C-alpha positions in Angstrom: -10.4 -1.2 -12.5 -11.3 -3.4 -9.5 -10.0 -7.0 -9.5 -12.4 -9.8 -8.8 -11.1 -10.3 -5.3 -10.5 -6.7 -4.4 -11.5 -5.2 -1.1 -11.2 -1.9 0.7 -8.7 -1.7 3.6 -8.5 0.9 6.3 -5.2 2.5 7.1 -5.1 0.4 10.3 -5.5 -2.8 8.3 -2.8 -1.7 5.8 -0.5 -0.9 8.7 -1.0 -4.3 10.2 -0.3 -6.1 6.8 2.8 -4.1 5.8 4.3 -3.6 9.3 5.1 0.1 8.7 4.1 3.0 11.0 1.4 5.5 10.0 4.1 8.1 9.6 6.2 5.9 7.3 3.2 5.1 5.1 2.5 8.8 4.8 6.2 9.5 3.9 6.2 6.9 1.2 2.9 8.0 -0.2 4.3 11.6 -0.5 7.4 10.2 -2.3 5.2 8.1 -4.6 6.7 4.8 -3.3 3.5 3.5 -1.6 0.0 3.1 -3.1 -2.3 6.0 -2.7 -5.5 5.8 -0.7 -8.8 6.6 -2.4 -11.7 8.7 -1.2 -15.1 7.0 -0.9 -17.0 10.2 -1.4 -16.7 13.6 -3.1 -15.9 15.6 0.0 -12.5 16.6 1.4 -13.2 14.7 4.6 -14.6 11.6 3.0 -13.3 8.3 4.3 -10.2 7.1 2.6 -9.3 3.5 2.0 -6.7 1.4 0.2 -7.4 -1.2 -2.4 -6.2 -4.6 -1.4 -4.9 -5.3 -4.9 -2.6 -2.3 -4.8 -1.3 -3.2 -1.4 -0.8 -6.8 -2.4 1.1 -5.7 -5.6 3.2 -3.3 -3.6 4.1 -6.1 -1.2 5.1 -8.4 -4.1 7.3 -5.7 -5.5 9.0 -5.3 -2.1 9.7 -9.0 -1.8 11.1 -9.2 -5.4 13.4 -6.2 -4.7 14.6 -7.7 -1.5 15.3 -11.0 -3.1 17.2 -9.3 -6.0 19.3 -7.4 -3.5 20.1 -10.6 -1.6 21.1 -12.4 -4.9 23.3 -9.5 -6.1 25.1 -9.2 -2.7 26.4 -12.8 -2.8 
């Protein structure tokens, strides 16, 4: 379900926000460790986008994991 402030992001916009290469985004998607993109149409070549809410949640999870690693290493 879409959140109130949700938006579509292109792969370029996602790359800019998360600071990962296109190849790394694709690798993490295949491993299931990065949010999937969604097709805007029924066709195989339909434009694909990411939901801002899923990217924002993924970023929050990455921050939490990094902070937990920092605390446990001290």
